C-alpha angles and dihedrals in degrees: 000000000000122000119234117222119175145329145204140172126231139162120243125192116236120246115238119235127210114240127157096200138024119210117191125194118200101202103193134182095242103014137017138190146157137230134182143197134196114233090226090059101027096159091071118076115192117209121211120270119273108269127240114255102019120178119265110253096013110121109193128096094224124101128234112267097240130127133197124206125187120244085264090057094251121142112263109165147327135217123357091352091057092047095048095045091048090049092053096050119109106260093241092051094043090064090070097049121087115232119181127189135165087012094147089077090070092063091056096045099045109094095192102040116179138159086268097057110125135219126209120228120218089263091056098253116135129225132174108272093225090061092054092050092046091053091050095047092046089053091053092046092055095046095044094047092050091051094046090051091049089057100041124058095196092071114218132229124212093270093065098055125086111199123205124194121189125224132172113271089229091062115111124235096267091058092050091048089048091058091048092051090048090052091052091050091046090056098244090130137350120256086236090065103044091158090070088073125059125191108217124198111233102227089041091055089049089050092051089054095042093058089062095054126121122213095255089056096065141059115224107212093187096072098153110263118235105258103197090105093270104095113009096151091057095234097144100055086041094056095046093048086049094055088048089053093052092049091049091050090051091053097044091050092075097055119071099185119072126193120215130199115260093221128026114310120257089247087086098052088052094047091058097183089044102112093107124050145155122236112206108195106196107185138159096278110019146021107227122188128197130176117209140178122205112227109213140240093019094045095226120149132237123196112229102188134019117269114273137179137093148223095306108123138135089281086074088070091052091050090050089053090051090050089051090053089050089052092052102037102023128262094251090056093049092048091049092046090051091051097044100035104027095156093052089049090054089050090054093051091048091051089052094048093052091052092043090064092059096051111115133171096245096050115121103179122078124258114240121217117186115223114221112252090240089059092055092043094044091050093051092050094041099045103020093234140081128269087240091058090049090054092050091048094049094066088224096149093175093063119061135182121238123207090239090070096263136133108232112211112198122215089262090054091052091048090051091052095047102038103076093052095041093048089053093050094047090046091053092051093046091049091051092048090056094058113109092237091054102039114119094027104143103187131071120181112203110206140157130069096291090055086075089068113104087207092061094039092054093048093050091045091051093048101042107012094100096055104027142040108241111207127189120191111229099243091040096165091059098044094098093047093052092044090051089057090050090049090052090052091052118009091175091072092096099063102174129031133181121239111244094208142006113268128195147129136244116255140175118246130179109281114248116198113232093017102061123052115248093237089066094056117119122179113207124172090344094306127113117234132180111224131207097032110161111234105199120220098177134351131233112274091007115149110245120187122219109269093016108138137198114214128201130173122218132188125203111247092220133037113247091030108152101194138028112206116193123189116222118214129195138192135182090226131058102222095090119141103161131025086236092062116120113270094027115117135178105249106169150338137248114212121198114191111213118211115221105286089207089068089064097047108248125086116170120237117268111281089035096253095129121103090240092078110146121246122205115194115207121197120199129192120205100165096081131079087262131034113251132191134194130174141196135198102236097207095052098024086225117143116248125215105255127180135176121208130190098164108067093054 
């Protein structure tokens, strides 16, 4: 046991660090990329080079988040190169190679994430997740460094780079720590210089960028519909703003350097009431919602409600397509095809994704998806009948077969694939908008890769267009990446955040008869203590300012003790009394390493009753994107090694 002494809260200013360049990596579920900016010229953000082997008709400059390992588990390639090489492998050989895509989803969905958590490749082989992430981050590190060095004559060493990695705001602490550990292992920064790496929250990064926007850099979906009975559903303004968006995307694709305003963009002065807004980050894997208020004149941001959202991203549409194929061709066939012809399966998913991007609500003609020849052939050999016969037999009237060897998905089929995911996203936004802290917010920024989808845009417009202005930045797929660079240049821009859960520790207090239950009584050295009392550090949805710290003092229970280990507990509610209450779970540990007390003179008498009992003061920060802890030995004023761990739980 440790004995808990006293606490207080104070605000500490953050020390500035000297970096000459910021490199941000937007590690997405479906696509990833990096961008950088030199601190001397911080208004210019340089996007990564165009990648070899991009998809026809796909506009963004990011690369697909897919990784290929050799049969001996060595890194082979990432992105388009991985996809193309895997595609070209002989089917027999391909079965031995390990291809990973959309693997970021696993980090969100695993409730007990550790360094041992495994990922499954398309061929079914399993590898530790941390290794897959390390390979990907190492790949980005090499490419980004090469590009930074090409642009800057005064070549940098590791010390001068600040790295930023983006994660969803709805991710829990273990997932954030997982990304940090992967970055250490990939050689981005050394664990001895943790401040050289920032974890940025995706919707927060988008928000930081959005506050710099000018009017000509956005599309306003809520252009008021004409209400004289002609165009109530607002389809005409919608279509024209859409064409304008496409044109803008086409133009911005050719330039790789973006300039940002030094202050706040003029969009805000024109929006008048626009000091509060919601950012809906609709990505491949998650929908992630953040509510911010701009504090003028300094332009800093304050979070008004804790991050919310869930695993409802564009991947949901791909999974619905896979389920539809299982319905038509049989689940056992699809599983067997995936296992025996993994590369052809990947081709089929890529073909679907490319078509998925073109789906829009007003479209009348069917979308054609070509089935790989090996699918048609494999089905015939496996089932003894043609794909066409299977389609006829399945009674799926919304999917047809075309003589050119294509699946024709009618508008109804596309709606059926999109609806579950879109309904979830719209529901999340509506639910958030009804919270008292968020009521009256008139602006919703739609960002993330899925925000490019006309299907999603139309649904959000229909749901919220009458009460809100729905604004989409032009290069919506790159918004988070640019914002992450801005965050790296000035991490103090988000001044107040909300705590996602209640955090605290278990302590002993004097036992009070009648107030404390008997089963919590502990008698120690003749005194009565009550165990398991929850000592709250911060509460769920509490506002925590940057640099605000919570202090607690702890005393080792025995002399000669070399470590104090403190369990951290969390709960999604605030009515916790004991750590044994329902809904409270252990989520991490704080470890304080104690130097030999003898070296500093005083050791308390055995039993610890002497006045020279040591006091270790721990300081915790909750206002940042990650929880941090430092500690000091009060008698010697020496700092004590303190670490906080959410992964080995």
